[in-house]
C-alpha positions as CSV (number, residue, x, y, z in Angstrom):
1,X,100.1,90.0,86.5
2,X,96.9,91.4,88.1
3,X,97.7,94.6,90.0
4,X,97.6,94.5,93.7
5,X,94.7,96.4,95.4
6,X,95.8,99.0,98.1
7,X,93.8,101.3,100.3
8,X,95.7,104.5,100.9
9,X,95.0,106.9,103.7
10,X,94.9,110.3,102.1
11,X,95.1,113.3,104.3
12,X,95.6,115.7,101.5
13,X,99.1,116.6,102.7
14,X,102.1,116.4,100.4
15,X,103.3,113.0,101.7
16,X,100.1,111.2,101.1
17,X,99.6,112.7,97.7
18,X,103.1,111.7,96.6
19,X,102.5,108.2,98.1
20,X,99.5,107.9,95.7
21,X,101.6,109.0,92.8
22,X,104.3,106.4,93.6
23,X,101.9,103.5,94.2
24,X,99.5,104.0,91.3
25,X,102.3,103.0,88.9
26,X,102.3,99.4,90.2
27,X,99.0,98.9,92.1
28,X,95.3,99.6,91.9
29,X,94.8,102.3,94.5
30,X,91.7,103.4,96.3
31,X,91.9,106.2,98.8
32,X,90.2,106.9,102.1
33,X,90.1,110.3,103.8
34,X,89.1,110.6,107.5
35,X,87.4,113.9,108.5
36,X,88.5,114.4,112.1
37,X,87.6,117.1,114.7
38,X,90.3,119.7,115.1
39,X,92.0,118.9,111.8
40,X,92.2,121.3,108.8
41,X,89.9,120.4,105.9
42,X,91.7,119.8,102.6
43,X,90.1,121.1,99.4
44,X,92.8,119.4,97.4
45,X,91.7,115.8,98.0
46,X,88.7,115.5,95.7
47,X,90.4,117.4,92.9
48,X,93.5,115.3,93.2
49,X,91.6,112.0,93.1
50,X,89.5,113.0,90.2
51,X,92.6,114.1,88.2
52,X,94.5,110.9,89.1
53,X,91.4,108.7,88.4
54,X,91.4,107.3,92.0
55,X,88.3,106.2,93.9
56,X,87.9,108.2,97.1
57,X,86.1,107.1,100.2
58,X,85.3,109.7,103.0
59,X,84.7,108.8,106.6
60,X,83.3,111.5,108.9
61,X,84.2,111.6,112.6
62,X,82.8,115.0,113.4
63,X,79.3,114.0,114.4
64,X,77.2,111.3,116.0
65,X,78.6,108.0,117.2
66,X,81.8,108.4,115.2
67,X,82.5,111.7,117.0
68,X,82.0,110.1,120.4
69,X,84.3,107.2,119.4
70,X,87.0,109.7,118.5
71,X,86.5,111.9,121.6
72,X,86.9,108.8,123.8
73,X,90.4,108.3,122.2
74,X,91.3,112.0,122.9
75,X,90.3,111.8,126.5
76,X,92.1,108.6,127.3
77,X,95.0,107.9,124.9
78,X,97.0,104.8,125.5
79,X,100.2,106.4,124.3
80,X,101.6,109.9,124.9
81,X,100.3,113.2,123.4
82,X,101.8,115.5,120.8
83,X,102.5,119.2,121.4
84,X,98.8,120.0,121.6
85,X,95.9,117.8,122.8
86,X,96.4,115.4,119.9
87,X,97.5,111.9,120.9
88,X,99.6,111.3,117.8
89,X,100.3,107.6,118.1
90,X,96.8,106.7,119.2
91,X,95.3,108.8,116.5
92,X,97.4,107.0,113.8
93,X,96.3,103.7,115.3
94,X,92.7,104.8,115.3
95,X,92.8,105.9,111.6
96,X,94.4,102.6,110.5
97,X,91.9,100.5,112.4
98,X,89.0,102.4,110.8
99,X,90.7,102.1,107.4
100,X,91.2,98.4,108.0
101,X,87.4,98.0,108.4
102,X,86.8,99.7,105.1
103,X,89.5,97.6,103.4
104,X,87.9,94.4,104.6
105,X,84.6,95.5,103.0
106,X,86.4,96.4,99.8
107,X,88.4,93.1,99.9
108,X,91.7,94.9,100.0
109,X,94.5,93.3,101.9
110,X,97.2,96.1,102.0
111,X,96.9,99.5,103.6
112,X,99.3,102.4,102.8
113,X,100.1,105.7,104.4
114,X,102.3,108.7,103.7
115,X,104.2,108.3,106.9
116,X,107.9,109.2,106.7
117,X,110.5,107.8,109.1
118,X,111.8,110.6,111.3
119,X,109.6,113.3,110.0
120,X,107.7,113.7,113.3
121,X,109.6,113.0,116.4
122,X,106.8,111.5,118.5
123,X,104.8,109.4,116.0
124,X,107.1,108.7,113.1
125,X,110.3,107.3,114.7
126,X,111.0,103.7,114.1
127,X,109.7,102.5,117.5
128,X,106.5,104.4,117.1
129,X,105.9,103.1,113.6
130,X,106.4,99.6,114.9
131,X,103.9,100.2,117.7
132,X,101.3,101.7,115.2
133,X,101.6,98.7,113.0
134,X,101.3,96.2,115.8
135,X,98.4,97.9,117.6
136,X,96.5,98.3,114.4
137,X,97.0,94.5,113.7
138,X,98.4,95.2,110.3
139,X,101.5,93.1,110.6
140,X,103.4,93.3,107.4
141,X,100.3,94.6,105.6
142,X,101.0,98.3,106.3
143,X,103.0,99.9,103.4
144,X,104.8,103.2,103.9
145,X,106.1,103.8,100.3
146,X,108.1,107.0,101.1
147,X,110.3,105.2,103.6
148,X,109.8,101.6,102.6
149,X,113.4,100.9,101.8
150,X,114.4,101.8,105.4
151,X,111.7,99.6,107.0
152,X,111.0,95.9,107.0
153,X,109.4,94.4,103.9
154,X,105.7,94.0,103.7
155,X,104.1,90.7,102.6
156,X,103.3,92.4,99.3
157,X,107.0,93.2,98.7
158,X,108.1,89.7,99.7
159,X,105.7,88.1,97.3
160,X,106.8,90.4,94.5
161,X,103.3,92.1,94.2
162,X,105.1,95.4,94.9
163,X,108.5,96.2,93.5
164,X,110.5,97.5,96.5
165,X,113.1,99.1,94.1
166,X,110.4,101.5,93.0
167,X,109.7,102.7,96.5
168,X,111.7,105.3,98.4
169,X,114.1,105.7,101.3
170,X,113.1,109.2,102.6
171,X,114.0,110.0,106.2
172,X,113.6,113.2,108.2
173,X,111.7,116.5,107.9
174,X,113.0,117.8,104.6
175,X,110.4,117.5,101.8
176,X,112.8,118.1,98.8
177,X,112.1,114.7,97.2
178,X,108.4,114.9,97.7
179,X,108.3,118.4,96.2
180,X,110.3,117.3,93.2
181,X,107.9,114.4,92.5
182,X,104.8,116.5,92.9
183,X,106.1,119.2,90.6
184,X,107.1,116.6,88.0
185,X,103.6,115.2,88.1
186,X,102.1,118.7,88.0
187,X,100.3,118.2,91.3
188,X,99.1,121.2,93.2
189,X,101.3,121.4,96.3
190,X,99.4,121.8,99.6
191,X,100.6,124.0,102.4
192,X,103.5,122.3,104.2
193,X,103.4,122.5,108.0
194,X,102.7,120.7,111.2
195,X,99.4,119.6,112.6
196,X,97.3,116.5,112.8
197,X,96.6,114.1,111.3
198,X,99.4,113.3,109.0
199,X,99.1,110.0,107.2
């Protein structure tokens, strides 16, 4: 069977790196990294993609029209803000919408993220995850491999294009499982902490 194409949002954080490791076993992965204002740059991303033989796309929102588009979101978020100025839910929706545009150009029908159910109280509870999926218009086409077994099946899982049994059921803030997978695959582990964005 031909491998399913998936576009993975890669922040460079532990969750997104581990998501790539899990998905590449059964799908053809391309990655997209969004450079956003106020977020910490990750030096790990290019190195990781090169080592894992994954194509990386980079979208820059720190200048020009893209910056203005993002600042408009910051000024008037539809949903509530996080602990700082970052509008967590709106930011996730924004990133997914931008990734969706790229996916369309690449003729990729499924988008994946490293989101973990319950890891962040505002943007990664079940209600928020459902809002993010609905607002980004990715109904059943948004795969969260780290918590997939705790969420509704995507179209890819229902069609058997992705084996749900090979996905995970991680919930909460502990990263023990992610760390174990990263170490097993000899992936350089990034700093673990809060901040934005986290996909």
